Structures are given as C-alpha cells and as structure tokens.
C-alpha positions as CSV (number, residue, x, y, z in Angstrom):
1,M,-16.3,27.3,-25.0
2,T,-16.0,23.5,-24.9
3,Y,-12.5,22.4,-24.2
4,D,-11.0,19.3,-25.8
5,F,-9.6,18.3,-22.4
6,I,-10.3,19.3,-18.8
7,I,-7.7,18.2,-16.4
8,S,-9.3,18.0,-12.9
9,G,-6.6,18.0,-10.3
10,L,-3.2,19.3,-11.2
11,G,-0.9,17.1,-9.1
12,C,1.7,14.7,-10.4
13,A,-0.7,12.8,-12.6
14,G,-2.4,15.8,-14.1
15,F,0.8,17.6,-14.8
16,S,2.5,14.5,-16.2
17,F,-0.4,13.9,-18.6
18,L,-0.2,17.5,-19.8
19,Y,3.6,17.2,-20.2
20,Y,3.2,14.2,-22.6
21,L,0.2,15.8,-24.3
22,L,2.3,18.8,-25.3
23,D,4.9,16.5,-26.7
24,S,2.4,14.7,-29.0
25,P,0.3,15.4,-32.1
26,L,-2.4,16.6,-29.6
27,K,-0.3,19.5,-28.4
28,D,-2.6,22.2,-30.0
29,Q,-5.8,20.9,-28.3
30,N,-7.6,23.4,-26.1
31,V,-7.0,22.3,-22.5
32,L,-8.4,23.6,-19.2
33,V,-6.6,22.6,-16.0
34,I,-8.4,23.2,-12.6
35,D,-7.0,22.8,-9.1
36,A,-7.9,24.3,-5.8
37,S,-4.2,25.0,-5.1
38,K,-2.0,27.5,-6.9
39,K,0.8,24.9,-6.9
40,D,3.3,27.3,-5.4
41,Q,4.2,25.3,-2.3
42,N,6.4,22.3,-1.6
43,D,3.7,19.8,-0.4
44,R,5.0,16.4,-1.5
45,T,8.2,14.3,-1.8
46,W,8.3,11.8,-4.7
47,C,10.9,9.1,-5.3
48,Y,11.5,6.5,-7.9
49,W,14.4,4.4,-9.2
50,S,15.7,4.3,-12.8
51,P,19.0,4.2,-14.6
52,T,18.5,7.8,-15.7
53,P,16.1,10.6,-14.7
54,L,12.6,10.3,-16.2
55,D,11.4,12.8,-18.7
56,T,9.4,14.9,-16.2
57,H,12.1,15.0,-13.6
58,P,12.9,18.7,-12.8
59,N,16.5,19.8,-12.9
60,K,17.6,16.7,-14.8
61,D,21.2,18.0,-15.1
62,N,21.6,18.0,-11.3
63,P,19.2,15.6,-9.8
64,T,19.2,14.4,-6.2
65,F,19.9,10.6,-6.0
66,W,21.5,7.8,-4.1
67,N,23.3,4.6,-5.3
68,S,22.6,2.3,-2.4
69,I,19.8,1.5,0.1
70,A,19.8,0.1,3.6
71,L,17.3,-1.9,5.7
72,S,17.8,-1.9,9.5
73,G,16.3,-3.9,12.3
74,K,17.2,-7.4,13.4
75,K,19.6,-7.4,10.5
76,N,21.4,-4.5,8.8
77,T,21.5,-4.9,5.0
78,V,23.1,-2.5,2.5
79,S,22.5,-3.0,-1.2
80,S,24.2,-1.4,-4.1
81,L,21.9,-0.4,-6.9
82,K,24.5,-0.9,-9.6
83,N,23.2,0.9,-12.7
84,L,20.0,2.1,-10.9
85,K,19.7,5.4,-9.0
86,Y,17.1,6.2,-6.4
87,Y,15.8,9.6,-7.4
88,H,14.2,12.3,-5.2
89,I,11.9,15.1,-6.4
90,K,10.6,18.1,-4.5
91,S,7.0,18.7,-5.6
92,S,7.6,22.5,-5.7
93,D,10.4,22.0,-8.3
94,F,8.1,19.8,-10.3
95,Y,5.2,22.3,-10.2
96,Q,7.5,25.2,-11.1
97,Q,8.9,23.4,-14.1
98,M,5.4,22.4,-15.3
99,L,3.9,25.9,-14.8
100,E,6.7,27.5,-16.7
101,M,6.2,24.9,-19.5
102,I,2.5,26.0,-20.0
103,S,3.0,29.7,-19.3
104,D,3.4,30.6,-22.9
105,K,0.9,28.2,-24.3
106,P,-2.3,30.1,-25.4
107,N,-4.3,26.8,-25.7
108,I,-3.7,25.9,-22.0
109,K,-5.8,27.7,-19.4
110,F,-5.2,27.3,-15.6
111,V,-8.1,28.0,-13.2
112,N,-7.4,28.1,-9.5
113,D,-10.7,26.9,-8.1
114,R,-12.4,23.9,-6.4
115,I,-14.6,21.5,-8.4
116,V,-17.9,20.9,-6.5
117,G,-20.0,19.0,-9.1
118,V,-20.0,17.4,-12.6
119,Q,-22.8,16.5,-15.0
120,T,-23.1,15.1,-18.5
121,T,-24.8,17.1,-21.2
122,S,-27.1,15.8,-23.9
123,E,-24.3,16.2,-26.4
124,G,-22.1,13.8,-24.3
125,N,-19.8,16.5,-23.0
126,F,-19.1,17.2,-19.3
127,E,-19.9,20.3,-17.3
128,L,-17.8,21.0,-14.2
129,L,-19.2,23.3,-11.6
130,T,-16.7,25.1,-9.3
131,A,-16.9,26.7,-5.8
132,T,-17.1,30.2,-7.4
133,E,-20.2,29.0,-9.4
134,S,-18.3,28.9,-12.7
135,V,-19.2,26.2,-15.2
136,F,-16.7,24.7,-17.6
137,S,-17.5,22.4,-20.5
138,G,-15.1,19.7,-21.8
139,K,-15.2,16.7,-24.2
140,K,-12.7,14.6,-22.2
141,I,-11.9,14.7,-18.5
142,I,-8.5,13.6,-17.1
143,N,-9.4,13.2,-13.4
144,S,-7.2,12.6,-10.4
145,I,-9.7,13.8,-7.7
146,P,-11.1,10.8,-5.8
147,Q,-14.2,12.7,-4.7
148,L,-15.3,13.0,-8.4
149,N,-14.9,9.3,-9.0
150,G,-17.2,7.9,-6.3
151,E,-16.2,6.2,-3.2
152,L,-12.9,4.3,-2.9
153,P,-13.2,0.6,-1.9
154,E,-14.1,0.3,1.7
155,D,-12.0,-1.3,4.4
156,V,-8.7,-1.1,2.5
157,L,-5.3,-1.0,4.0
158,K,-3.7,2.4,3.9
159,Q,-0.1,3.6,4.1
160,I,-0.2,6.4,6.6
161,F,2.9,8.6,7.0
162,L,4.3,11.6,8.7
163,G,7.7,13.0,7.7
164,W,9.9,15.9,8.7
165,K,12.9,17.4,6.9
166,I,15.2,18.2,9.7
167,R,18.5,20.0,10.1
168,T,20.8,18.9,13.0
169,K,23.5,20.9,14.8
170,N,26.1,18.2,14.3
171,P,26.7,15.8,11.4
172,V,24.8,12.6,12.1
173,F,23.6,11.2,8.7
174,D,25.3,8.9,6.2
175,S,24.6,10.8,3.0
176,K,25.8,8.0,0.8
177,Q,22.7,5.8,1.2
178,I,19.0,6.0,2.0
179,T,17.4,3.9,4.7
180,L,14.4,2.3,3.0
181,M,13.1,0.8,6.1
182,D,14.3,0.9,9.7
183,F,12.2,-1.6,11.8
184,V,12.1,-0.3,15.3
185,P,10.4,-2.8,17.7
186,N,7.2,-2.1,19.6
187,Q,6.2,0.9,17.4
188,S,2.7,-0.4,16.6
189,D,0.5,-3.5,16.3
190,A,0.4,-2.7,12.5
191,F,3.4,-3.0,10.2
192,S,5.5,0.2,10.6
193,F,9.0,1.5,9.9
194,F,11.1,4.6,9.6
195,Y,12.4,5.9,6.3
196,I,15.4,8.2,5.9
197,L,16.5,10.3,2.9
198,P,19.8,12.0,3.9
199,Y,20.6,15.1,1.8
200,N,23.9,15.7,3.5
201,E,25.4,14.9,6.9
202,R,23.2,17.4,8.7
203,E,19.9,17.3,6.7
204,A,17.5,14.5,6.0
205,L,13.9,13.7,5.5
206,V,12.8,11.3,8.2
207,E,9.4,9.6,8.0
208,Y,7.3,7.4,10.2
209,T,5.2,5.0,8.1
210,L,2.6,2.4,9.0
211,Y,0.1,0.2,7.2
212,D,-3.4,0.2,8.8
213,K,-7.1,0.3,7.9
214,I,-7.9,3.0,10.4
215,D,-6.6,6.5,10.6
216,I,-3.9,7.1,13.3
217,D,-4.0,10.1,15.7
218,T,-1.4,12.7,14.5
219,T,-0.3,13.4,18.0
220,E,0.8,9.7,18.4
221,M,2.7,9.8,15.1
222,I,4.5,13.0,16.1
223,S,5.5,11.4,19.4
224,K,6.9,8.3,17.7
225,L,8.8,10.3,15.0
226,R,10.3,12.8,17.5
227,N,11.3,10.0,19.9
228,Y,13.0,8.1,17.0
229,I,14.9,11.2,15.8
230,E,16.0,12.1,19.4
231,T,17.1,8.5,20.2
232,K,18.8,7.7,16.9
233,F,20.3,11.0,15.8
234,S,20.0,14.1,17.9
235,K,17.8,16.1,20.3
236,D,19.1,19.3,18.8
237,F,17.3,19.7,15.4
238,D,15.1,22.1,13.5
239,I,12.1,21.0,11.3
240,T,12.2,22.8,8.0
241,F,9.5,20.9,6.1
242,E,6.6,18.5,7.0
243,E,4.6,16.2,4.9
244,K,1.9,13.7,5.9
245,G,-0.7,11.6,4.0
246,S,-2.6,8.4,3.6
247,I,-2.3,6.3,0.5
248,P,-4.9,3.6,-0.2
249,M,-3.2,0.2,-0.9
250,S,-5.4,-2.2,-2.7
251,T,-5.5,-4.5,-5.7
252,K,-9.2,-3.6,-6.1
253,A,-10.2,-1.3,-9.0
254,F,-10.5,2.4,-7.9
255,S,-11.9,3.5,-11.2
256,T,-15.7,3.2,-11.7
257,S,-15.8,5.1,-15.0
258,T,-17.3,3.3,-18.0
259,N,-17.3,6.4,-20.2
260,P,-14.3,6.4,-22.6
261,N,-14.2,10.2,-22.3
262,W,-13.8,10.2,-18.5
263,I,-10.2,9.0,-17.7
264,N,-9.0,8.5,-14.1
265,V,-5.3,9.0,-13.5
266,G,-2.9,8.8,-10.5
267,T,-3.9,6.7,-7.5
268,I,-7.5,6.4,-8.6
269,G,-6.3,5.4,-12.1
270,G,-4.5,2.4,-10.6
271,C,-1.0,3.9,-10.7
272,T,-0.1,3.3,-7.0
273,K,1.8,0.1,-6.4
274,P,-0.6,-1.7,-3.9
275,S,2.2,-3.3,-1.8
276,T,4.6,-0.3,-1.5
277,G,2.7,2.9,-2.2
278,Y,5.1,4.1,-4.9
279,T,3.3,6.0,-7.7
280,Y,5.5,8.4,-9.6
281,H,7.2,6.0,-12.0
282,T,3.9,4.3,-13.0
283,I,2.2,7.6,-13.6
284,Q,4.8,8.3,-16.3
285,R,4.2,5.0,-18.0
286,H,0.4,5.5,-17.7
287,S,0.6,9.0,-19.1
288,K,2.6,7.8,-22.2
289,Q,0.2,5.0,-22.7
290,L,-2.9,7.3,-22.5
291,I,-1.4,9.7,-25.0
292,N,-0.7,6.9,-27.4
293,E,-4.2,5.6,-27.1
294,L,-5.8,9.0,-27.6
295,V,-3.6,9.8,-30.6
296,N,-4.7,6.5,-32.2
297,G,-8.4,7.2,-31.4
298,C,-8.9,4.5,-28.8
299,T,-12.5,4.1,-27.5
300,K,-11.9,1.7,-24.6
301,T,-14.4,2.3,-21.8
302,N,-11.7,2.1,-19.1
303,L,-8.2,3.5,-19.7
304,S,-6.9,3.1,-16.1
305,W,-3.5,1.5,-15.6
306,N,-3.8,-2.3,-15.8
307,R,-0.9,-4.1,-14.3
308,P,-0.3,-7.8,-15.2
309,F,-2.3,-10.3,-13.2
310,R,0.8,-11.9,-11.6
311,F,1.9,-8.6,-10.1
312,K,-1.6,-8.1,-8.7
313,F,-1.3,-11.6,-7.2
314,Y,2.1,-10.9,-5.6
315,D,0.8,-7.6,-4.2
316,N,-2.4,-9.2,-2.8
317,I,-0.4,-12.0,-1.1
318,L,1.7,-9.3,0.7
319,L,-1.3,-7.2,1.5
320,N,-3.0,-10.3,3.0
321,I,0.1,-10.8,5.3
322,A,0.1,-7.1,6.1
323,S,-3.6,-7.3,7.2
324,R,-3.5,-10.5,9.1
325,W,0.1,-11.0,10.2
326,P,1.9,-7.6,10.0
327,E,4.6,-8.7,12.4
328,R,6.0,-11.0,9.6
329,L,6.6,-8.3,7.1
330,P,10.0,-7.0,8.4
331,D,11.5,-10.4,8.0
332,I,10.0,-10.7,4.5
333,F,11.5,-7.4,3.3
334,Q,14.8,-8.1,5.0
335,E,15.1,-11.5,3.4
336,M,14.2,-10.1,0.0
337,F,17.0,-7.5,0.1
338,S,19.6,-9.5,1.9
339,R,19.3,-12.6,-0.3
340,N,18.9,-10.8,-3.7
341,P,20.8,-7.9,-5.4
342,G,19.2,-4.6,-4.5
343,D,18.8,-3.5,-8.1
344,Q,17.0,-6.7,-9.0
345,V,14.5,-6.3,-6.1
346,L,13.7,-2.8,-7.1
347,K,13.3,-3.9,-10.7
348,F,10.8,-6.5,-9.4
349,L,8.9,-3.9,-7.3
350,N,8.7,-1.7,-10.4
351,E,7.1,-4.6,-12.2
352,E,9.9,-4.7,-14.8
353,T,11.0,-8.3,-14.3
354,N,10.1,-11.3,-16.3
355,F,8.6,-14.4,-14.7
356,F,11.9,-16.3,-14.4
357,E,13.5,-13.4,-12.7
358,E,10.6,-13.2,-10.2
359,L,10.9,-16.9,-9.5
360,N,14.6,-16.5,-8.8
361,I,13.8,-13.7,-6.2
362,L,10.9,-15.4,-4.5
363,R,12.5,-18.9,-4.2
364,K,15.0,-17.5,-1.8
365,L,12.4,-16.4,0.7
366,S,10.9,-18.5,3.6
367,F,7.8,-20.1,2.1
368,G,5.8,-20.7,5.3
369,I,4.1,-17.3,5.6
370,F,3.3,-17.2,1.9
371,I,1.6,-20.6,2.0
372,K,-0.3,-19.5,5.0
373,S,-1.4,-16.4,3.1
374,L,-2.5,-18.6,0.2
375,L,-4.5,-20.9,2.4
376,N,-6.3,-17.9,3.9
377,Y,-6.5,-15.9,0.6
378,E,-8.8,-13.0,0.2
379,Q,-8.6,-9.9,-2.0
380,H,-7.4,-6.7,-0.4
C-alpha cells in the first residue's frame, strides 16, 4: 500500500500536523505515522503565551497558566501579562489527547518502530525502511527527525537545559508568577539562567539553562541545579520528573529538501525561535499554513516555516551577542522587560508585532552592545 502521507516522528510537530489534517478536506487521506516511542511517557514540557489556549492544547477547559512573569538578578522585574496567559503543557497529556483522537480513525495507522533509511522510487514516492526491516511507501513525507534531513548547520549555538519537577516539604514557591530568568552570577562563561514554573507553593519545575556551542557534562549541570535549589528554596525536596535536552539556535536554514513532497516540520522545519528556543506556538501556525497549502495544491519546493527577514535579523543580532559577549545578555533581557510592558515584549518574541511596535521596544534599550554586534556582524 502507498500512503498519501507518512508522518516520520510523532512529537509535537507530527501530532499537530495530523490534528489540523483531520480538521481539513484532507481528513480521509490514508496516513501512516511512525515513531520509535509509544508516546506513553511524559518526556517534555511545552510552554507558550496567548490570550486563550491554542487548538491543540489538551484539557483546554482547565489549563495550567500564569498571568505574570519575573526576571531576577541585579534587578527584580515583575511584569503583568494583561490579556495574555503563559500556558504550560505536559507532553503526556498532549500525546494522550492525540492518540485518542486517532484511535477510531481507520485511515490512520500508527507504527511503533525506528526509521533507519529512506529512498525515492522511480514513481517519485518514498520508501522508508525501519529497524524491523519493514518497508513503507508514501507519496508525501512530513518529517521532524533531524537524522533523515541531513546534517544540521555546524558550530551553531545550542540551548542546553536540565530541569527537575520537585516537591518540597514546606511551602517555598510563589505560585502566582513564573520566573522566566533568574540570573545567578558565576554560573558559566556562557549565557545561563534558571527558569521556574511554580505549580503551587510546594511544587515547581526548576531548570538550569545555558547557551553554548559545545555539550556540557550532565554531572556539572546536576551540581549547579541542585546547588541552586538548595540555596534558594530548600534542601528537603523530592524529584518527581526530569527533562533535559539541547535545542539548536540558528537563523540558518535547517531544511535541505528541494522536493515538494518532502516537508520538514518542527525544529528542522524552522519553527524554533532562534533567540529563545520556544517552538510550540510556531508549530501550530506552521501546521495550519501547511494544510492550507496542501489543500490548495501548492507545489513549492520548500514549505518550511519562513519568518519575516526583520525577525531573523533581530535574532541574529542577539545570537551574535550570545556567542561573542554572553555576559551582556542578562542586562539586555532585564532592560527589555523592565522598560516595556511584559505582554508587549512577549508579543514581540512571538513575532506578532508590527515594525513601529518593535521600534518602540528596541529604542528603550542601551544601544552600545547592539552597535558593537552590528559592526562585528556574522550569521549564526
């Protein structure tokens, strides 16, 4: 059988594409989804900001969210988000919702296997070989697996993180606001900070994050995270969940496909914000755009997410600073949030502002380091 679509990699991007596909005129197409995981574990935390929950948000009637954010360090800034909410998603809730959605769809088949190879047939279809030596044929591939796309750009900055969901014996967290960035001195030569999502006064996700081009020893990250929790909150805590990862942060194109029937999505489809690492919200916009293009018979050779040039420029200026002068980034972020309304900054980071709104935000920042970055400009 030759499937109309094969979705290779069933994470946030693959599932989101499938969600919007099933809500479109293409809902009766034959679809095969392949992933090495059964998607029955909580392995990710996703966050985004919006006035209301996005379409794919699980448990939309009772979502987890916050109305204000804080930045700590030399200054302490708390910003109200006004009509925006900062939403949190457990990946296991997302996976469960999506698996239930496709469970009664006879045209959707899920294969729990690992893809080890791909080739193009003389008819122009794709054949995917899996670890169990099965071969599957498809007309279009929706791919989020980097290894199937070729190599990512070399020498790119990465957002490396280690997070623990912890439960403390005593109430120590302010559950009314998230700490977007806590800049603790002398953590690393690279740009680094701690991130706190407080679910209640005794439970929170606490993450250590840094931007670097080389991988960091996990033992070192564990030491820094544990020391931060014990110093700032409590030595008496239990770890109930752990997540870790490395997100490539670059304005360079990750997609190398020139075949209109091979579509990269997720991070390799350009959905990760180069300067912050946030991806979930853009995946939803990209998925909707893809479905619209496919319904209308688009034959573009590259359907990756294409952000406006000016946002690539802003991101690259910041990545240049992160690469060359990382010690300056805490002041930049603190200035941005302390001198502008928090909701407006998040709208800017979501690439939803117009040029005049962006000028109003940027003109309030100290220009020196940005001019220095321009004079030493290179693409990251």
